[in-house]
C-alpha positions in Angstrom: 98.2 69.6 171.6 98.9 68.7 167.8 97.7 65.8 165.7 99.4 64.9 162.4 98.1 62.7 159.7 100.5 61.4 156.8 100.2 59.4 153.7 96.6 58.8 154.4 93.8 57.7 152.0 90.1 58.4 151.6 87.2 57.0 149.6 83.6 58.7 149.4 81.0 56.3 148.2 80.0 57.4 145.0 83.8 59.4 144.0 85.4 58.0 141.1 89.0 58.2 142.6 90.1 58.5 146.2 92.0 61.2 147.8 95.1 60.0 148.5 98.5 61.4 150.0 96.5 63.1 152.6 99.1 65.2 154.9 96.8 66.8 157.5 98.4 68.9 160.7 95.2 69.9 163.4 96.2 71.7 166.3 93.9 72.7 169.3 94.2 76.0 170.7 92.5 78.6 172.8 89.0 76.6 172.4 89.5 76.1 168.4 90.5 73.2 166.4 92.8 74.5 163.7 93.7 72.8 160.3 97.5 74.5 160.1 98.5 72.3 157.0 96.3 70.2 154.6 97.4 69.0 151.3 96.3 65.9 149.0 95.7 64.7 145.7 92.9 63.7 143.7 92.6 62.8 140.1 96.3 63.6 139.3 96.0 66.9 140.9 96.5 68.9 144.5 94.2 70.2 147.1 94.9 72.7 149.7 93.2 73.0 152.9 93.0 75.3 155.8 90.2 76.4 158.3 89.2 75.1 161.7 86.3 74.9 163.8 85.3 76.6 167.6 85.4 73.6 170.7 82.6 73.4 172.9 83.9 70.6 175.2 84.4 68.0 173.0 82.0 68.8 170.7 82.8 71.1 167.4 80.9 73.7 166.8 80.1 75.2 163.3 83.3 74.0 160.7 84.4 75.9 158.1 87.1 74.9 155.4 88.7 76.5 152.8 90.0 74.6 149.8 92.1 74.9 146.5 92.5 72.5 144.0 94.4 72.9 140.7 94.5 70.6 137.7 92.0 68.2 139.4 90.9 65.4 136.8 87.2 63.9 137.4 85.6 61.0 135.0 81.9 62.8 136.1 80.3 59.7 134.5 81.5 56.8 131.9 82.5 58.7 128.6 82.9 62.6 129.9 86.4 63.8 131.3 87.1 67.0 133.0 89.9 68.8 134.4 89.5 71.7 136.7 90.9 74.4 139.2 88.7 75.6 142.2 88.3 77.9 145.2 86.0 76.4 147.4 84.2 76.8 151.2 83.1 73.8 152.9 80.8 74.2 155.8 79.5 71.8 158.3 77.3 72.2 161.4 77.2 69.4 163.8 75.0 70.4 166.3 71.6 69.7 164.7 70.2 66.6 165.2 66.7 66.9 163.7 68.0 65.7 160.6 71.4 64.2 159.4 73.7 67.2 158.3 76.1 67.0 155.3 78.9 69.1 154.6 77.6 71.7 151.9 80.2 72.7 149.3 80.3 75.9 147.6 82.5 78.0 145.3 83.6 78.6 141.7 85.0 75.9 139.5 87.0 77.1 136.5 87.2 74.0 133.7 90.2 73.6 132.0 89.4 71.1 129.5 86.0 68.8 129.2 85.6 66.1 126.7 81.6 64.5 126.3 82.6 61.2 124.1 78.9 59.2 125.4 78.0 58.1 122.0 74.5 59.6 121.3 71.8 57.8 119.5 69.6 59.3 116.8 66.5 58.4 115.5 66.9 58.5 111.8 64.9 56.0 110.0 62.0 56.0 107.7 59.7 54.7 110.9 60.6 56.6 113.5 61.4 59.9 111.8 57.9 61.0 112.9 56.6 59.0 116.0 59.5 58.5 118.9 59.7 57.9 122.3 61.7 58.1 125.1 62.4 54.8 127.0 61.8 55.2 131.0 64.9 55.0 133.1 64.9 54.0 137.1 67.8 54.4 139.6 68.1 53.4 142.7 68.9 56.3 145.4 69.4 56.1 149.1 69.9 59.4 151.1 71.3 57.9 153.7 74.1 56.9 151.7 74.8 60.9 150.6 77.9 61.9 152.2 78.5 65.3 150.9 76.3 68.6 149.3 77.2 70.5 146.9 76.4 73.8 145.0 79.1 75.0 142.4 79.2 77.5 139.9 81.6 76.5 136.6 83.2 79.1 134.2 85.3 77.5 131.7 88.6 79.1 129.9 88.2 76.4 127.0 85.5 75.7 124.3 84.3 72.3 125.6 84.4 69.4 123.2 81.9 66.9 122.0 83.9 64.0 120.3 81.9 60.7 119.7 80.2 58.9 117.0 77.8 61.6 116.3 79.8 65.0 116.2 82.9 66.8 116.6 81.8 70.2 117.8 82.9 72.7 120.3 80.8 75.0 123.0 81.0 77.5 125.2 79.7 78.3 128.3 77.5 81.5 129.0 79.2 84.2 131.1 76.5 83.5 133.7 78.6 80.3 134.2 76.5 76.7 134.8 75.4 75.5 138.1 76.3 72.2 139.1 75.0 70.8 142.3 73.9 67.3 144.3 75.1 64.8 146.0 78.1 62.4 145.8 75.6 60.1 144.4 73.0 62.2 142.7 73.8 65.4 140.6 73.4 67.4 137.9 73.1 70.7 135.9 71.7 73.9 135.2 72.5 76.4 132.3 73.4 77.3 128.7 76.3 76.3 126.3 76.3 77.6 122.9 77.9 75.8 119.9 80.3 77.6 118.0 79.9 77.7 114.2 82.0 75.5 112.0 81.9 72.0 114.1 80.7 68.9 112.4 77.6 66.2 112.9 77.6 63.0 110.8 74.3 61.6 109.7 74.1 58.2 107.5 77.9 59.0 106.6 77.2 62.5 105.5 78.8 65.3 107.3 76.9 68.2 107.9 78.4 72.1 109.1 77.0 73.6 112.4 75.7 77.1 111.8 73.8 77.8 115.4 72.9 75.4 118.3 72.9 75.0 122.2 72.9 72.6 124.9 70.9 73.3 127.9 71.0 71.7 131.3 67.7 71.9 133.5 67.8 69.4 135.9 69.9 69.1 139.2 69.5 65.5 139.6 71.0 64.1 136.1 73.2 65.1 133.8 70.6 65.5 131.4 71.8 68.1 128.3 69.0 69.0 125.9 70.1 69.8 122.6 69.1 72.2 119.8 71.3 72.4 116.9 71.4 73.5 113.2 73.4 72.2 110.6 73.5 72.6 106.5 75.2 70.0 104.3 76.0 70.0 100.4 74.7 67.1 98.8 75.6 66.9 95.4 75.0 63.7 92.9 76.9 63.7 89.6 75.4 62.0 86.6 77.3 59.0 85.6 75.9 59.4 82.1 77.1 61.5 79.2 74.4 63.3 77.5 74.2 61.1 74.2 74.0 57.6 76.6 71.4 59.3 78.7 69.4 60.2 76.1 69.3 57.0 74.1 69.6 54.6 77.0 66.1 54.6 78.9 68.2 53.8 81.9 66.7 54.4 85.4 69.8 55.9 86.5 69.3 59.1 88.8 69.8 61.9 87.2 72.8 64.4 88.9 71.8 67.2 91.0 72.8 69.7 94.0 70.5 70.0 97.1 71.3 72.2 100.1 69.9 69.9 103.1 69.5 71.1 106.9 69.1 69.4 109.8 67.4 70.4 113.0 68.6 68.1 115.7 66.7 68.5 119.3 65.6 66.5 122.2 67.6 64.4 124.8 71.0 63.9 124.3 70.8 60.3 124.4 67.7 60.2 122.0 67.8 62.8 119.5 64.9 64.1 117.1 65.6 65.3 114.0 63.9 67.1 111.0 65.5 67.4 107.4 64.7 69.8 104.6 66.2 70.9 101.5 66.6 73.6 98.5 65.1 72.3 95.6 62.1 71.0 98.0 61.9 67.5 98.7 59.8 65.4 101.5 61.4 64.4 104.6 61.5 60.4 103.5 63.3 61.5 100.0 65.9 63.6 102.0 66.6 60.4 104.1 66.2 58.1 101.3 69.0 60.9 99.6 71.5 60.9 102.3 71.1 56.5 102.7 71.2 55.1 99.3 71.4 58.2 96.8 67.9 58.0 95.7 64.5 59.8 96.1 61.4 57.4 96.8 60.1 58.0 93.1 63.5 56.8 91.8 63.8 54.1 93.8 60.3 52.7 93.2 61.3 53.2 89.3 64.7 51.2 89.7 62.5 48.2 91.3 60.6 47.6 88.2 63.5 48.7 85.8 66.7 46.6 84.7 68.6 48.7 87.4 66.6 46.9 90.1 69.3 44.8 91.1 72.0 47.3 91.2 70.0 49.6 93.4 69.3 46.6 95.5 73.0 46.1 96.2 73.5 50.0 96.8 70.9 49.9 99.2 72.1 46.8 101.1 75.2 47.5 101.5 74.6 50.9 103.0 71.7 49.8 105.2 73.7 46.5 106.6 76.5 48.7 107.4 78.9 46.9 104.6 80.2 50.3 103.5 81.3 51.6 107.4 82.7 48.2 108.0 85.0 48.4 105.0 86.2 51.9 106.0 86.8 50.7 109.3 88.8 48.1 108.3 91.1 50.3 105.9 91.2 53.6 107.5 92.7 55.6 104.5 89.6 55.3 102.9 86.7 57.8 103.6 84.1 56.8 101.3 83.2 52.8 100.0 79.6 52.5 98.7 78.1 50.0 96.0 76.1 51.9 93.4 75.0 51.4 89.5 75.6 53.2 86.1 74.7 52.7 83.0 77.5 50.9 80.8 77.5 52.1 76.6 79.5 48.9 76.4 77.2 46.4 77.5 74.0 48.6 76.7 72.7 47.8 80.3 73.0 49.0 84.1 75.9 47.3 86.0 76.8 47.5 89.8 79.6 49.6 90.6 82.2 50.6 93.5 83.2 53.5 94.3 86.4 54.6 96.5 86.3 58.4 98.1 89.2 60.5 99.8 89.2 63.6 101.5 93.0 64.7 100.0 92.5 68.0 102.2 89.7 70.4 104.3 88.4 71.3 100.8 89.5 68.8 98.1 88.1 65.2 97.7 88.6 62.6 95.2 86.6 59.4 94.5 87.2 56.7 91.7 84.0 54.8 90.6 84.9 51.4 88.6 82.5 48.6 87.0 82.6 45.4 88.5 81.3 43.5 85.4 83.2 42.4 82.6 82.9 46.4 80.9 85.8 47.6 83.9 84.3 51.3 83.1 86.2 53.3 85.3 85.3 57.3 85.9 86.8 59.6 88.6 86.9 63.1 89.4 88.8 65.7 91.5 86.5 68.7 93.3 88.1 71.9 94.9 86.0 74.1 96.7 87.3 77.4 96.6 84.9 79.1 98.4 81.2 78.4 99.5 79.9 79.4 96.5 82.9 78.4 93.7 84.6 74.9 93.0 86.7 73.5 90.3 86.1 69.9 89.2 88.1 67.7 87.1 87.4 64.3 85.7 88.7 61.2 83.8 86.7 58.2 82.5 87.8 55.3 79.9 84.2 55.2 78.2 85.0 56.0 74.5 82.6 54.8 72.3 83.2 57.7 69.7 87.4 57.6 69.2 89.2 54.2 69.2 91.9 56.1 71.0 92.5 54.3 74.4 93.5 57.2 76.3 89.8 58.2 77.8 88.5 61.3 78.3 89.5 64.1 80.3 87.6 66.9 81.4 87.2 70.1 83.7 84.2 71.9 85.2 83.7 75.4 86.9 80.9 75.4 89.7 79.9 78.7 90.8 76.4 79.6 92.7 74.7 83.2 93.6 72.6 83.7 96.6 69.7 86.6 96.4 67.7 87.9 99.1 
């Protein structure tokens, strides 16, 4: 005979969304149960089904179904989204009563889109740079609640995207593919993904460019990526004093400089560890302080015992409490907001300042620094990176202690670097 099912719906425990609009036509003919027509919808995509199983009286023999899925959107876990196509085979043997038999699904899955948006916590403070621990987590798992077993081979036609609080990057699945296996309750992955150079990683409001890296999956019971990434940034600190002033003032304000800082991030994606190195060479805690408050430890200790101590404390407080981040989030047009300090030739002392910065284009960045005391000294510059080794910078300030002109000072610099091996 013939059995038809229309507008059915099936919700499997552990599945994030139901299988809906099920249209199924089953026929019994010649001692065999046949799936003559099978369609359904899952995650906004479509599923087509065909196959059958021999009948032994009222019992089913080994069952085999062929499934074709297109444009299935799968929220794998919170913060992980994917759209896939798949060609799968489902096998089920009901005759084995010694143990519970689960339907087994195998086949190939092609990823059409993938985004990893889960927040990543990076252990990057002076107290934990050298000592870190991973919190042990336990989950409840009852094998009796498993309803399906699968082992799939994943490939991708597009880069997989990471877009979260830490990184904007793209990954490529190796030619061998990524193994994705488990049950509807407990599943994981095994394989390697390589990072495309040019991605961005953010650390303490500094942007690093990805040079190389990979993400490895080795656990078939959890989605637990292991990360190994190397990224670099050019950290520039411009002196806010003119040559004449800096020689005579005795100020503790930090001098200008440029460092090529390399970050190596590795470990569990939920709690990354980092190592920092620089050229010219600095200690790791000095690099971290430089990225955080713009001063090395020696400069910070010097500032504490000098007249600049209150201004430096204001800068550190603004950065470490997140006040600078709160302002940039409230005013999205601003890329940078921070407190600082500079020597004022008008008052003869170091005074607190506020700096506002904006990236005008990929290679053009501008910032303005203004004093918050009575002097109201203003300094600004626009930097244009023509290439990795050449940049042009124009500057303006209203600090004029030589002539009586109220116009201020205009300037320009050309910087280039030569690399030798």
